[in-house]
C-alpha positions as CSV (number, residue, x, y, z in Angstrom):
1,M,5.2,-50.2,-13.5
2,F,1.9,-50.1,-15.3
3,A,0.1,-49.1,-12.1
4,K,2.5,-46.2,-11.6
5,T,2.1,-45.1,-15.2
6,L,-1.7,-45.3,-14.8
7,R,-1.7,-43.2,-11.6
8,R,0.4,-40.5,-13.4
9,T,-1.9,-40.5,-16.4
10,L,-5.0,-40.3,-14.3
11,G,-3.4,-37.4,-12.4
12,V,-2.7,-35.6,-15.6
13,F,-6.3,-36.2,-16.8
14,L,-7.7,-35.1,-13.5
15,G,-5.7,-31.9,-13.7
16,A,-7.1,-31.2,-17.2
17,L,-10.6,-31.7,-15.8
18,I,-10.0,-29.3,-13.0
19,L,-8.6,-26.8,-15.4
20,L,-11.7,-27.2,-17.6
21,G,-13.9,-26.8,-14.5
22,A,-12.1,-23.6,-13.6
23,G,-12.7,-22.4,-17.1
24,N,-16.4,-22.9,-16.6
25,S,-16.3,-20.9,-13.4
26,F,-14.3,-18.2,-15.2
27,A,-16.9,-18.0,-17.9
28,G,-19.3,-16.4,-15.4
29,F,-20.5,-19.0,-12.9
30,S,-18.3,-17.5,-10.1
31,D,-17.5,-13.8,-9.9
32,T,-15.2,-14.6,-7.0
33,L,-12.7,-16.4,-9.3
34,N,-13.0,-14.5,-12.5
35,L,-11.9,-11.0,-13.7
36,R,-14.9,-8.7,-13.1
37,E,-16.7,-7.4,-16.2
38,G,-16.8,-3.8,-14.9
39,V,-19.2,-1.0,-15.9
40,T,-17.5,0.7,-18.9
41,A,-17.0,-0.1,-22.5
42,I,-13.2,-0.5,-21.9
43,S,-13.7,-2.8,-18.9
44,N,-15.9,-5.0,-21.1
45,K,-13.3,-5.1,-23.8
46,V,-10.7,-6.1,-21.3
47,H,-12.9,-8.8,-19.9
48,D,-13.7,-10.2,-23.4
49,L,-9.9,-10.2,-24.2
50,H,-9.2,-12.0,-20.9
51,M,-11.8,-14.7,-21.7
52,L,-10.5,-15.1,-25.3
53,I,-6.9,-15.6,-24.1
54,F,-8.1,-17.9,-21.3
55,W,-10.0,-20.2,-23.6
56,I,-7.2,-20.3,-26.1
57,C,-4.9,-21.4,-23.3
58,V,-7.5,-24.0,-22.1
59,I,-7.8,-25.5,-25.6
60,A,-4.0,-25.6,-26.0
61,C,-3.6,-27.4,-22.7
62,L,-6.3,-29.9,-23.5
63,L,-4.8,-30.7,-26.9
64,V,-1.3,-31.1,-25.3
65,F,-2.7,-33.3,-22.5
66,A,-4.7,-35.4,-25.0
67,V,-1.6,-36.1,-27.1
68,L,0.4,-36.8,-24.0
69,I,-2.2,-39.3,-22.6
70,Y,-2.7,-41.0,-26.0
71,S,1.1,-41.4,-26.3
72,I,1.5,-42.8,-22.8
73,F,-1.1,-45.5,-23.3
74,T,-0.5,-46.3,-27.0
75,H,3.3,-46.3,-27.0
76,R,4.2,-47.7,-23.6
77,K,6.9,-50.3,-23.2
78,S,4.6,-53.0,-21.9
79,K,2.9,-53.0,-25.3
80,G,6.2,-53.6,-27.0
81,A,6.5,-50.1,-28.4
82,V,9.8,-49.4,-30.1
83,P,11.1,-45.8,-30.3
84,A,11.3,-44.3,-33.8
85,D,14.8,-43.8,-35.1
86,F,14.9,-40.4,-36.9
87,H,16.6,-37.1,-36.2
88,E,14.4,-34.4,-37.8
89,S,11.3,-33.8,-39.8
90,T,10.9,-30.6,-41.8
91,T,7.2,-31.0,-42.1
92,V,6.7,-31.4,-38.3
93,E,8.9,-28.4,-37.6
94,I,6.9,-26.3,-40.1
95,I,3.7,-27.4,-38.5
96,W,4.7,-26.7,-34.9
97,T,6.1,-23.4,-35.8
98,T,3.2,-22.2,-38.0
99,I,0.4,-23.1,-35.6
100,P,1.8,-21.3,-32.5
101,F,2.5,-18.3,-34.8
102,L,-1.1,-18.2,-36.0
103,V,-2.3,-18.5,-32.4
104,L,-0.1,-15.6,-31.3
105,V,-1.4,-13.5,-34.2
106,A,-5.0,-14.3,-33.1
107,M,-4.1,-13.2,-29.6
108,A,-2.1,-10.1,-30.6
109,V,-4.7,-8.5,-32.8
110,P,-7.5,-8.1,-30.2
111,A,-4.9,-7.4,-27.5
112,T,-3.5,-4.5,-29.6
113,T,-6.9,-3.2,-30.4
114,T,-7.9,-3.1,-26.7
115,L,-4.6,-1.5,-25.6
116,L,-5.0,1.3,-28.2
117,A,-8.5,1.9,-27.0
118,I,-7.3,2.1,-23.4
119,E,-4.6,4.6,-24.3
120,D,-6.9,6.8,-26.5
121,T,-7.5,9.9,-24.3
122,R,-8.3,12.2,-27.3
123,D,-11.5,14.3,-27.4
124,S,-12.1,14.2,-23.7
125,D,-15.0,16.3,-22.3
126,M,-13.2,17.1,-19.0
127,S,-9.9,16.5,-17.2
128,I,-9.2,15.6,-13.6
129,Q,-5.7,15.6,-12.1
130,I,-5.1,12.8,-9.5
131,T,-2.1,13.2,-7.2
132,G,-1.1,10.4,-4.8
133,Y,0.1,11.3,-1.3
134,Q,1.1,9.0,1.6
135,W,-1.7,8.1,2.2
136,K,-4.5,9.9,0.4
137,W,-5.5,11.2,-3.0
138,K,-5.9,14.8,-4.2
139,Y,-8.3,15.5,-7.0
140,D,-8.1,18.7,-9.1
141,Y,-10.9,19.4,-11.5
142,L,-9.1,21.4,-14.1
143,D,-12.2,22.6,-15.8
144,E,-14.1,23.6,-12.7
145,D,-11.4,25.0,-10.4
146,I,-12.3,22.5,-7.7
147,S,-9.7,20.8,-5.6
148,F,-9.9,18.5,-2.6
149,F,-8.2,15.6,-0.8
150,S,-9.8,12.2,-0.3
151,T,-8.8,10.4,2.9
152,L,-9.7,7.1,4.5
153,A,-12.9,7.4,6.6
154,T,-12.8,4.1,8.4
155,P,-12.9,4.9,12.2
156,R,-9.6,4.3,14.1
157,E,-11.6,2.1,16.5
158,Q,-12.2,-0.4,13.7
159,I,-8.6,-0.3,12.5
160,E,-7.3,-0.8,16.1
161,G,-9.8,-3.7,16.6
162,T,-11.8,-2.1,19.4
163,A,-14.9,-1.8,17.3
164,E,-16.7,-4.1,14.9
165,K,-15.5,-3.7,11.3
166,G,-18.0,-2.1,8.9
167,E,-19.2,-3.3,5.6
168,H,-16.8,-1.2,3.7
169,Y,-13.8,-1.5,6.0
170,L,-10.8,0.3,4.6
171,L,-12.8,1.1,1.4
172,E,-14.5,4.3,2.5
173,V,-13.4,7.9,2.2
174,D,-14.5,11.3,3.4
175,N,-14.5,13.0,0.0
176,P,-15.2,10.7,-3.0
177,I,-14.3,11.6,-6.6
178,V,-17.5,12.6,-8.4
179,V,-17.9,12.4,-12.2
180,P,-20.8,12.9,-14.6
181,I,-22.1,10.1,-16.7
182,N,-22.0,10.1,-20.6
183,K,-18.8,12.2,-20.5
184,K,-15.4,11.1,-21.6
185,I,-13.2,11.9,-18.6
186,R,-9.4,12.2,-18.9
187,F,-7.4,11.5,-15.7
188,L,-3.9,12.9,-15.3
189,I,-2.2,10.8,-12.7
190,T,0.9,11.7,-10.8
191,S,2.4,11.5,-7.2
192,N,3.7,14.0,-4.7
193,D,6.1,11.5,-2.9
194,V,6.4,7.8,-3.8
195,I,5.0,5.6,-6.5
196,H,1.2,4.9,-6.0
197,S,-1.3,3.3,-8.4
198,W,-4.8,4.5,-8.9
199,W,-7.1,1.5,-9.4
200,V,-10.9,1.1,-9.6
201,P,-11.5,-2.4,-10.8
202,D,-14.9,-1.6,-12.4
203,L,-13.3,0.9,-14.8
204,G,-11.2,-1.9,-16.3
205,W,-7.7,-0.4,-15.8
206,K,-5.2,0.9,-13.3
207,Q,-2.5,3.5,-13.7
208,D,0.7,4.2,-11.8
209,A,1.2,7.6,-10.1
210,V,4.9,8.3,-10.4
211,P,6.6,11.4,-8.9
212,G,7.7,13.8,-11.6
213,F,5.7,12.2,-14.4
214,I,2.1,12.4,-15.5
215,N,0.4,9.3,-16.8
216,D,-3.1,9.6,-18.3
217,A,-6.1,7.3,-18.7
218,W,-9.8,7.8,-19.4
219,T,-13.2,6.5,-18.6
220,E,-16.9,7.0,-19.6
221,L,-19.7,5.7,-17.5
222,S,-23.3,5.3,-18.8
223,E,-25.1,4.7,-15.5
224,P,-25.0,6.4,-12.1
225,G,-23.3,4.3,-9.4
226,L,-20.7,4.1,-6.7
227,Y,-17.4,2.2,-7.3
228,R,-14.6,1.4,-4.9
229,G,-10.9,0.8,-5.4
230,K,-7.6,1.4,-3.7
231,C,-3.9,2.1,-4.3
232,A,-2.5,-0.9,-6.1
233,E,1.2,-0.1,-5.4
234,L,3.0,-1.0,-2.2
235,C,3.6,2.7,-1.2
236,G,4.6,2.4,2.5
237,K,3.5,1.3,5.9
238,D,-0.1,2.4,5.5
239,H,-0.5,1.4,1.9
240,G,-3.7,-0.5,2.8
241,F,-5.2,2.8,4.1
242,M,-5.4,4.5,0.7
243,P,-8.8,3.7,-0.7
244,I,-10.7,5.2,-3.7
245,V,-14.4,5.9,-4.0
246,L,-15.8,7.1,-7.3
247,V,-19.4,8.3,-7.6
248,A,-21.0,8.7,-11.0
249,K,-23.9,11.1,-11.2
250,T,-26.3,12.3,-13.8
251,E,-25.3,15.5,-15.5
252,E,-27.9,17.4,-13.4
253,D,-26.8,15.9,-10.1
254,Y,-23.2,16.5,-11.1
255,A,-23.9,20.2,-11.8
256,A,-25.5,20.5,-8.4
257,W,-22.5,18.9,-6.8
258,V,-20.1,21.3,-8.5
259,A,-22.2,24.2,-7.2
260,E,-22.1,22.7,-3.7
261,Q,-18.3,22.3,-3.8
262,K,-17.8,25.9,-4.9
263,G,-20.1,27.0,-2.1
264,A,-18.2,25.0,0.4
265,A,-14.9,26.5,-0.7
266,A,-16.3,30.0,-0.2
267,A,-17.6,29.0,3.2
268,A,-14.2,27.6,4.2
269,A,-12.6,30.9,3.2
270,D,-15.0,32.8,5.4
271,A,-14.4,30.4,8.3
272,A,-10.7,31.1,8.1
273,T,-11.5,34.6,9.4
274,Q,-13.4,33.4,12.5
275,T,-12.2,33.2,16.0
276,L,-13.1,29.8,17.6
277,A,-13.4,28.9,21.3
278,M,-11.2,26.3,23.0
279,D,-13.8,23.6,23.2
280,E,-14.7,23.9,19.5
281,L,-11.0,23.8,18.5
282,M,-10.4,20.8,20.7
283,S,-13.5,19.0,19.3
284,K,-12.6,19.7,15.7
285,G,-9.0,19.0,16.4
286,E,-9.5,15.6,17.8
287,A,-11.6,14.5,14.8
288,A,-9.1,15.9,12.3
289,Y,-6.1,14.5,14.2
290,N,-7.6,11.0,14.2
291,T,-8.2,11.2,10.4
292,N,-4.9,12.7,9.3
293,C,-2.3,12.3,12.1
294,A,-3.1,9.2,14.2
295,A,-1.7,6.7,11.7
296,C,1.8,7.9,12.4
297,H,1.7,9.6,15.8
298,Q,-0.9,7.2,17.1
299,A,-4.3,8.1,18.7
300,N,-2.6,8.6,22.1
301,G,0.2,10.7,20.8
302,A,2.9,8.2,21.7
303,G,4.2,7.8,18.1
304,I,6.0,4.7,17.0
305,P,9.5,4.6,18.5
306,G,12.3,4.8,15.9
307,V,9.8,5.5,13.1
308,F,7.4,8.4,14.0
309,P,8.1,10.8,17.0
310,A,5.8,11.1,19.9
311,L,3.8,14.3,20.4
312,A,3.1,13.7,24.1
313,G,5.6,15.9,25.9
314,S,7.5,16.7,22.7
315,A,9.5,19.9,22.2
316,I,7.3,20.7,19.1
317,A,4.0,20.3,20.8
318,T,5.0,22.1,24.0
319,G,7.5,24.6,22.6
320,E,7.1,27.7,20.6
321,V,3.7,27.9,18.9
322,G,5.1,29.4,15.7
323,A,7.5,26.5,15.2
324,H,4.6,24.1,15.7
325,I,2.5,25.8,13.1
326,D,5.4,25.9,10.7
327,I,6.2,22.2,10.7
328,V,2.5,21.3,10.4
329,V,1.9,23.7,7.5
330,H,5.2,23.2,5.6
331,G,6.3,19.8,6.8
332,K,10.0,18.8,7.3
333,A,12.2,17.9,4.4
334,G,13.9,14.5,4.5
335,T,11.3,13.0,6.9
336,A,7.9,11.5,6.6
337,M,6.3,14.7,8.0
338,Q,4.2,16.0,5.1
339,A,3.3,19.6,4.4
340,F,-0.4,19.8,5.4
341,G,-0.8,23.4,4.4
342,E,-2.2,22.4,1.0
343,Q,-4.0,19.3,2.3
344,L,-6.2,20.8,5.0
345,G,-8.1,24.0,5.5
346,A,-7.0,26.7,8.0
347,V,-9.8,25.7,10.5
348,D,-8.7,22.1,10.6
349,L,-5.0,23.0,10.8
350,A,-5.7,25.4,13.7
351,A,-7.8,22.8,15.4
352,I,-5.2,20.1,15.0
353,I,-2.4,22.2,16.4
354,T,-4.5,23.4,19.3
355,Y,-5.5,19.8,20.1
356,E,-1.8,18.6,19.9
357,R,-0.8,21.3,22.3
358,N,-3.5,20.5,24.8
359,A,-3.9,16.7,24.6
360,F,-1.7,13.8,25.6
361,G,-0.9,15.5,28.9
362,N,0.7,18.6,27.1
363,N,-1.9,21.1,28.5
364,T,-0.1,24.2,27.3
365,G,-3.3,26.2,27.3
366,D,-2.4,27.6,23.8
367,M,-5.0,28.3,21.2
368,V,-4.2,28.6,17.5
369,Q,-6.7,30.4,15.4
370,P,-7.3,30.0,11.6
371,A,-5.9,33.4,11.0
372,D,-2.6,32.3,12.5
373,V,-2.4,29.4,10.0
374,V,-3.3,31.7,7.1
375,A,-0.5,34.0,8.1
376,A,2.0,31.1,8.2
377,K,1.0,30.0,4.7
């Protein structure tokens, strides 16, 4: 009996040592185990709160285990211990009620302070609306009249396992969100379809994107850098293909980026008036299709039976051109087919439709020009 009791006691003691060791790792010796400190004042507050609560829990556990181990050894039956015969103790009850209450207060005060700081979006210098789509993000710079979509940039070959995976597999995008340093930036976060969650760990928070609602959050970065994140809500089949890349620039570099974006928007408007050759449409279409359409309809156009329809030999891709343009631009209500008219430019849409009508064995010979898409919009 004593040996069994000893084994149990040693097990409890070993567990306490392991917990203490984990605490040392969490204190900063192992970034793989601990909550990262991040790069903003808010993320540092969150990390400090996390460590405070953690050590309070460690100390509480050690005290409980110490009393438990002492009681097991001191008051075991083999030493002739006799259980005390009493029913209640007002003093003990006051002590074990007061101490936890004081501990909770000690935890609640810094937790409330941190939460209020996270929620304080007043006096922001700029605002960016973030809208979640399956499976990409749209960024609208409300003060700059800039708008663009950010889509996964990992090549399909890596996703399908036919190529070696890159360093930032599933964490790279074609258009990162760019922000200036030393500015308080307010984010207005919502969704176009299902619930998403915008999460960049280095900022110290995440915020749900809910259809029909706008949640807000803020950040302020002091140093230029690149930070990666992803959707933190299970939002559908390709939930893992919805990364976030945030780039912080100096105010001068940010101003240059804004000018570049506005110039690109003007160039895109000019491009919508051009007439493109078949080979150019097919080349652009294949690249845009693999980025925006292949996840559902597959790279070979075969679709996923029972889930997403095939394009190879389909009535849409081989039938009337106008109907094909309409469903790509406006989507189809009640299905997973999104409206891409807002998401992509006229050139990319024309190229995708042309590619779908002449790839996968369809070979209709039809060409769709950007002007046709503009007319459909």
